[in-house]
N, C-alpha and C positions, 0 to 999 in steps of 0.2 A: 835927754840922755839917760835919765834914771829909768824911764819906761822901757827903753831898748835893753838896758842892762838887766832889768827885771825879767823881760821876756826871754832873753838869752839864757839866764840862769835857770828859769823855770823849764824851758825846753830841754836843757842839759840834764837837769835832775829828773824830769819826767821820763826821758829816754833811758837814763841809767837805771832808774827803778824798774822800767819795763824789761830791760835786759836782765836785771837781777831776778825778776820773778819768772822769766821764761828760759833761763839757762839752768842746766842741771849738772854742771860739773864744778870744779873748784874755782874757775874763773868768775863765778857769780859773786864771790866775795870782793873781787876787784871792782865790780860795778857798784856794790853797796858802799865801799870805801870812797869811790869816786863821787857818788851822790852826797855822802857825808862831807867830803872835802869841799865840794861846790857849795853846799849849804853853809858851812862854816865861813867860807870866803864871803858869801853874800851877807851873812849876819855881821861880819867884821866891817864890811864896806858901807852898809846902810844901817843906820841906827834908828830910823823912824819906825814906829810900831806899825803904822799902816802898810808900809812896804813889806815888812816882815810877814804880816798876816796875808797880804796878797801873794807873796812868794809861796807860802805854804798851800794856800787854796789853789792857786794856779798849777803848782807842781802836782798836787794830787789829781786835779782835773785832767791835766795833760797825761798823767800816768794812766788814768782810766781810758782816755781816748787812744793813746798809743797801744795799750794792751788790747783794746777792742780791734784796732787795726791789725795788730800782729796775729790775733786769733783768726780774724777773717782771712788774712793772707795765708796762714798755714792751712786753713780749712779748704780754701780754693786750690792751693797747691797739692793737697792730698787727693782731691777728687778729680783733678785733671789728668 
């Protein structure tokens, strides 16, 4: 159950950070606050150092993967 919760929180934070970096209006700050809130909830729920490290590493990794996917999606959408 801890692994599933870890993956859900990481996917949520990675997606919110991707939306934060790719949005150019005032709503981008809602995405950053959402990622911060999800991180705080995760850190309150799980106190093990290993899970916290994995949360940070996987969130950053998923952020890069989602950002790459978003960039490829927008590039294909522009050329079509």
